[in-house]
C-alpha positions as CSV (number, residue, x, y, z in Angstrom):
1,X,255.9,52.4,-89.7
2,X,257.1,51.1,-86.4
3,X,253.8,50.0,-85.0
4,X,252.6,46.5,-84.1
5,X,249.3,44.8,-83.8
6,X,248.4,43.6,-80.4
7,X,249.5,40.0,-79.6
8,X,246.6,37.8,-78.3
9,X,247.5,34.5,-76.6
10,X,244.8,31.8,-77.0
11,X,244.6,29.1,-74.3
12,X,241.8,26.6,-75.2
13,X,241.6,22.8,-74.9
14,X,239.1,22.3,-77.7
15,X,241.2,22.1,-80.9
16,X,238.6,22.9,-83.4
17,X,237.2,25.8,-81.4
18,X,240.7,27.2,-80.8
19,X,241.4,27.2,-84.5
20,X,238.1,29.0,-85.2
21,X,239.0,31.5,-82.5
22,X,242.5,32.1,-84.0
23,X,240.9,32.8,-87.4
24,X,238.5,35.3,-85.8
25,X,241.3,37.1,-84.0
26,X,243.3,37.3,-87.2
27,X,240.3,38.5,-89.2
28,X,239.7,41.2,-86.6
29,X,243.3,42.4,-87.1
30,X,245.3,41.1,-84.2
31,X,248.2,38.7,-84.0
32,X,247.7,35.2,-82.6
33,X,250.1,33.5,-80.1
34,X,249.4,29.8,-79.8
35,X,246.8,28.3,-79.5
36,X,247.9,26.1,-76.6
37,X,245.7,23.8,-74.5
38,X,247.5,23.7,-71.1
39,X,249.0,25.9,-68.5
40,X,252.6,24.7,-68.9
41,X,252.8,25.8,-72.5
42,X,250.8,28.9,-71.8
43,X,253.3,30.0,-69.1
44,X,256.2,29.5,-71.5
45,X,254.5,31.8,-74.0
46,X,253.4,34.3,-71.4
47,X,256.9,34.8,-70.1
48,X,258.6,34.3,-73.5
49,X,256.3,36.3,-75.8
50,X,254.6,38.7,-73.3
51,X,251.1,38.8,-74.9
52,X,249.0,42.0,-74.6
53,X,245.8,40.0,-73.9
54,X,245.0,36.4,-73.0
55,X,241.9,34.7,-74.4
56,X,241.5,31.7,-72.0
57,X,238.9,29.0,-71.4
58,X,238.0,28.1,-67.9
59,X,238.7,24.4,-68.6
60,X,242.1,23.5,-70.1
61,X,244.2,20.4,-70.1
62,X,246.6,19.5,-67.3
63,X,246.6,19.9,-63.6
64,X,245.9,23.6,-63.6
65,X,242.6,25.1,-64.8
66,X,242.3,28.3,-66.7
67,X,241.2,30.4,-63.7
68,X,244.0,28.9,-61.6
69,X,246.5,29.9,-64.3
70,X,244.9,33.4,-64.2
71,X,245.5,33.6,-60.5
72,X,249.1,32.4,-60.9
73,X,250.0,35.2,-63.3
74,X,247.9,37.9,-61.6
75,X,251.1,39.8,-60.7
76,X,251.9,40.3,-64.4
77,X,248.8,42.4,-64.9
78,X,248.0,40.9,-68.3
79,X,244.3,41.4,-69.2
80,X,242.5,38.1,-69.4
81,X,239.3,37.6,-71.5
82,X,237.8,34.4,-70.2
83,X,235.9,32.0,-72.5
84,X,233.5,29.4,-71.1
85,X,230.5,27.2,-71.8
86,X,229.1,28.1,-68.4
87,X,227.3,31.3,-67.6
88,X,227.0,30.8,-63.9
89,X,227.9,33.2,-61.1
90,X,230.4,30.9,-59.5
91,X,232.8,30.8,-62.5
92,X,232.3,34.5,-63.1
93,X,233.0,35.6,-59.5
94,X,236.1,33.6,-59.3
95,X,237.4,34.8,-62.6
96,X,236.9,38.4,-61.4
97,X,239.7,37.9,-59.0
98,X,242.4,37.1,-61.6
99,X,242.8,40.1,-63.9
100,X,239.6,39.3,-65.7
101,X,238.8,42.1,-68.1
102,X,236.0,40.4,-69.9
103,X,233.9,37.2,-70.1
104,X,232.5,35.5,-73.2
105,X,230.1,32.5,-73.2
106,X,230.3,30.1,-76.2
107,X,229.5,30.1,-79.0
108,X,231.2,33.3,-79.9
109,X,230.4,35.6,-82.9
110,X,233.0,37.8,-84.6
111,X,231.3,41.0,-83.6
112,X,231.1,39.9,-80.0
113,X,234.8,39.0,-79.9
114,X,235.8,42.3,-81.6
115,X,233.8,44.3,-79.1
116,X,235.1,42.3,-76.2
117,X,238.8,42.7,-77.3
118,X,238.3,46.5,-77.8
119,X,236.7,46.8,-74.4
120,X,239.5,44.7,-72.9
121,X,242.1,47.1,-74.1
122,X,240.1,50.2,-72.9
123,X,239.2,48.6,-69.5
124,X,242.8,47.5,-68.9
125,X,243.8,51.2,-69.4
126,X,241.1,52.4,-67.0
127,X,242.2,49.8,-64.4
128,X,245.8,51.0,-64.7
129,X,244.7,54.6,-64.3
130,X,243.1,53.7,-61.0
131,X,246.5,52.5,-59.8
132,X,248.3,55.5,-61.2
133,X,250.3,53.5,-63.7
134,X,249.3,55.3,-66.8
135,X,248.5,58.8,-68.0
136,X,245.1,60.1,-69.3
137,X,244.3,59.5,-73.0
138,X,241.4,59.6,-75.4
139,X,239.2,56.7,-76.6
140,X,241.4,56.2,-79.6
141,X,244.8,55.8,-78.0
142,X,246.3,55.3,-74.5
143,X,249.8,55.3,-73.1
144,X,251.6,52.4,-71.4
145,X,255.0,52.8,-69.9
146,X,256.8,52.0,-73.1
147,X,254.1,52.1,-75.8
148,X,251.4,54.2,-77.3
149,X,248.3,52.2,-78.3
150,X,246.5,53.8,-81.3
151,X,243.2,52.6,-82.7
152,X,243.0,52.4,-86.4
153,X,240.2,50.8,-88.4
154,X,238.8,49.2,-85.2
155,X,242.1,47.6,-84.3
156,X,244.6,48.8,-81.7
157,X,248.2,49.0,-82.8
158,X,251.2,49.2,-80.4
159,X,253.6,52.0,-81.2
160,X,256.9,52.1,-79.2
161,X,257.5,55.5,-77.6
162,X,261.2,55.1,-78.2
163,X,260.5,54.9,-82.0
164,X,258.8,58.3,-82.1
165,X,261.0,61.1,-83.5
166,X,258.6,64.0,-83.6
167,X,254.9,64.8,-83.8
168,X,253.2,67.5,-86.0
169,X,249.9,69.0,-85.4
170,X,247.2,69.3,-88.0
171,X,244.1,71.0,-86.4
172,X,242.5,68.3,-84.1
173,X,244.7,65.5,-85.6
174,X,248.4,64.8,-85.0
175,X,250.8,63.0,-87.2
176,X,253.3,60.9,-85.3
177,X,256.6,60.3,-87.2
178,X,258.8,57.3,-86.4
179,X,262.5,56.5,-86.8
180,X,261.9,54.2,-89.7
181,X,260.5,57.1,-91.8
182,X,256.9,56.1,-91.3
183,X,254.0,58.0,-89.7
184,X,250.8,57.5,-87.9
185,X,247.7,59.7,-87.7
186,X,246.1,60.1,-84.2
187,X,242.8,61.8,-83.7
188,X,244.2,63.7,-80.8
189,X,245.3,67.4,-80.4
190,X,249.0,68.0,-79.9
191,X,248.3,69.5,-76.4
192,X,246.8,66.2,-75.3
193,X,249.8,64.2,-76.6
194,X,252.1,66.6,-74.8
195,X,250.4,65.7,-71.5
196,X,250.6,62.0,-72.2
197,X,254.3,61.7,-73.2
198,X,257.1,61.7,-70.7
199,X,258.4,65.3,-70.2
200,X,262.0,64.1,-69.8
201,X,262.0,62.7,-73.3
202,X,259.8,65.0,-75.3
203,X,259.5,68.8,-75.7
204,X,257.0,71.2,-77.3
205,X,259.3,73.4,-79.5
206,X,256.5,75.1,-81.5
207,X,252.7,75.3,-81.4
208,X,252.7,72.6,-84.2
209,X,255.6,70.4,-83.1
210,X,256.7,68.0,-80.3
211,X,260.2,66.5,-80.7
212,X,261.9,63.6,-79.0
213,X,265.1,65.1,-77.5
214,X,267.4,62.2,-78.2
215,X,266.5,62.2,-81.9
216,X,267.8,65.7,-82.5
217,X,270.6,65.6,-85.1
218,X,271.3,69.4,-85.7
219,X,270.5,72.5,-83.8
220,X,270.5,76.0,-85.3
221,X,269.3,78.1,-82.4
222,X,270.1,81.5,-84.1
223,X,268.2,80.5,-87.2
224,X,265.4,78.9,-85.2
225,X,265.3,75.3,-86.3
226,X,266.5,71.8,-85.5
227,X,266.9,68.8,-87.7
228,X,265.6,65.3,-87.0
229,X,266.3,62.6,-89.6
230,X,266.9,65.3,-92.3
231,X,263.7,67.1,-91.5
232,X,264.0,70.8,-90.6
233,X,261.6,71.6,-87.7
234,X,261.0,75.1,-86.2
235,X,261.7,76.1,-82.7
236,X,260.2,79.3,-81.3
237,X,262.4,82.0,-79.7
238,X,261.0,81.4,-76.2
239,X,261.9,77.7,-76.3
240,X,265.5,78.0,-77.4
241,X,266.9,78.5,-73.9
242,X,264.9,75.6,-72.5
243,X,266.1,73.4,-75.3
244,X,269.7,74.4,-74.7
245,X,269.4,73.5,-71.0
246,X,267.7,70.1,-71.7
247,X,270.2,69.1,-74.3
248,X,273.2,70.4,-72.3
249,X,274.6,72.3,-75.2
250,X,278.3,73.2,-74.9
251,X,279.4,76.6,-76.1
């Protein structure tokens, strides 16, 4: 299954706490990048690994503090979950200006971290909706420009849109099939997924199916089916002309 757990970068100058934090993040079900304790190494990982979320202390080693680093990378729009020993308004208000999506005060319990990370993902989506960068979604998945984030067992997984071959409806659930032969269950009706996915790449060919156009291997318009990866999928009569136009079929 071509899905990936979210990558969380940890920037924390306290070695023992950063290791504890890494264990918690792994236990919750996400991948850890780092930990690192300074802005220089953090920037290398940010540009090199492109984390989904940054867990960062206000006070880190080097000339640049955590909030200053957050301000420096604000244009990247990476959600930052700040960690601090201080609960004062001054730190909080400054952090708000640098893509802060959450704020945790030490010590941190696993349940608090899990909740904060989950809210970070959802709040990042809501923030992007306000700027018109993303499309509507449900509480269990949302769409970025290149990925669909699906919540499974309390953890968000990143599924590349380019890896989706077709989607099959099953009542209020949808099964998303990928190019590696795997599949993923989403608690979302097919109609909602149809709204979320890019219309230039996907097409509703049947009340139960959405296909990715560039994954079609065989087309049998007269018999009313197509093949994707060896799977025979139906196409309704009223969709055949539309499919022909979109795929530029030569006669």
